C-alpha positions in Angstrom: 3.3 19.6 -7.6 2.0 16.5 -5.8 1.1 16.7 -2.1 2.1 14.1 0.5 0.0 13.6 3.5 1.0 11.8 6.7 -2.1 9.6 6.7 -3.3 7.0 4.2 -6.5 9.0 3.6 -4.9 12.2 2.4 -7.3 15.1 2.6 -10.4 13.0 2.6 -12.4 10.7 5.0 -11.6 6.9 5.1 -14.8 6.1 3.3 -14.1 8.6 0.6 -10.6 7.4 0.2 -11.7 3.8 -0.2 -14.0 4.8 -3.1 -11.0 6.6 -4.8 -9.0 3.4 -5.1 -8.8 1.4 -8.3 -12.1 -0.6 -8.7 -10.6 -3.9 -7.8 -8.7 -2.5 -4.8 -11.8 -0.6 -3.7 -13.8 -3.8 -3.7 -11.2 -5.5 -1.6 -11.1 -2.7 0.9 -14.8 -2.3 1.1 -15.2 -6.0 1.8 -13.2 -5.5 5.0 -13.1 -1.7 5.9 -12.1 -2.5 9.4 -8.6 -3.5 8.1 -8.1 0.0 6.6 -9.3 1.5 9.9 -6.7 -0.5 11.7 -4.0 0.8 9.3 -5.2 4.4 9.8 -5.2 4.1 13.6 -2.1 1.9 14.2 0.4 2.3 11.4 3.4 4.3 12.6 4.5 4.9 9.0 1.7 5.9 6.6 1.5 8.3 3.7 -0.7 9.3 0.9 -0.1 11.2 -2.3 -2.5 13.5 -4.2 -1.9 15.0 -7.6 -2.2 18.7 -8.5 -5.9 18.3 -9.1 -6.4 16.9 -5.6 -7.0 13.3 -6.9 -6.0 10.5 -4.7 -2.9 8.8 -6.3 -1.9 6.3 -3.7 -1.3 5.5 -0.1 1.1 3.2 1.7 1.6 2.1 5.3 3.5 -0.3 7.5 1.9 -2.1 10.4 4.6 -3.4 12.8 4.5 -7.1 13.5 6.9 -8.2 16.1 10.6 -7.3 16.4 11.8 -5.4 13.3 9.2 -7.0 11.0 6.0 -5.5 9.5 3.3 -5.6 6.9 3.4 -3.2 4.0 0.0 -2.2 2.7 -0.5 -0.3 -0.5 -3.6 1.7 -1.6 -3.3 2.5 -5.4 -5.8 5.1 -6.5 -7.7 5.5 -9.8 -5.4 8.5 -10.5 -2.3 6.3 -10.4 -1.2 5.8 -14.0 2.6 5.7 -13.8 5.2 4.6 -11.3 6.8 8.0 -11.8 3.9 9.4 -9.7 5.1 7.4 -6.8 8.6 8.9 -6.6 7.8 11.1 -3.5 6.4 8.2 -1.6 9.3 5.9 -2.7 11.8 8.5 -1.4 10.1 8.4 2.0 10.2 4.7 2.0 13.9 4.7 1.1 14.5 7.1 4.0 12.8 4.6 6.3 14.8 1.7 4.8 18.0 3.6 5.4 17.0 4.1 9.1 17.4 0.4 9.6 14.2 0.0 11.6 12.9 -3.1 9.8 14.7 -6.4 8.9 11.7 -7.6 6.9 8.5 -6.3 5.5 5.8 -8.5 3.9 3.0 -7.7 1.5 0.1 -9.7 0.1 -0.3 -8.9 -3.6 -3.1 -10.0 -5.9 -1.8 -12.9 -7.9 -3.4 -11.9 -11.2 -2.9 -8.1 -11.0 0.1 -7.0 -13.0 -0.3 -3.4 -11.8 -0.3 -4.5 -8.1 2.8 -6.6 -8.6 4.5 -3.6 -10.3 3.4 -1.4 -7.4 5.1 -3.8 -4.9 8.2 -4.0 -7.1 8.4 -0.2 -7.2 9.1 -0.4 -3.5 11.7 -3.2 -4.1 9.6 -6.1 -2.8 10.3 -9.5 -4.4 8.1 -12.5 -4.9 8.4 -15.1 -2.1 5.6 -17.6 -2.6 2.0 -18.1 -3.6 -0.7 -18.1 -4.5 -2.6 -18.3 -1.3 -5.9 -19.4 -2.9 -8.9 -17.3 -2.1 -7.1 -15.5 0.7 -8.2 -11.9 0.1 -11.4 -10.4 1.6 -13.2 -10.8 -1.7 -11.7 -14.3 -2.4 -8.9 -13.4 -4.8 -5.6 -15.4 -4.8 -2.7 -13.6 -3.2 1.1 -13.9 -3.5 3.5 -13.1 -0.7 6.2 -10.5 -1.5 9.1 -9.6 0.8 11.4 -6.7 1.3 14.7 -7.0 3.1 17.4 -4.4 3.4 
């Protein structure tokens, strides 16, 4: 049975968690580790998921940004191989959505990463615009995805 933790790091340190991400996501996060630290310290809604072997599957968080808006941040781990693994985290997100706290959530998603796009769509985000050329910490192009109830 997978284990949910109420922090993006799960049972590990922030540095260790960043090294457990998919290689391309780890590179992004390690280019700007202060951003993950902000998420860890300031996100009111944040969760991580570990599998039965204790491997980091994924993390997700929401940073509030103004009245009833926020930024959704996803941290897919190396152990994430199927959207089915995300079900416990998606259930928590759906509970949050039903609470009617947010009118809009935004997420930057790597333009050329089909798995990252699928991750965003798993949480019912839809493409809005992009790409924002060279916008990520490592210079990748990003697309903006939106979620609205």
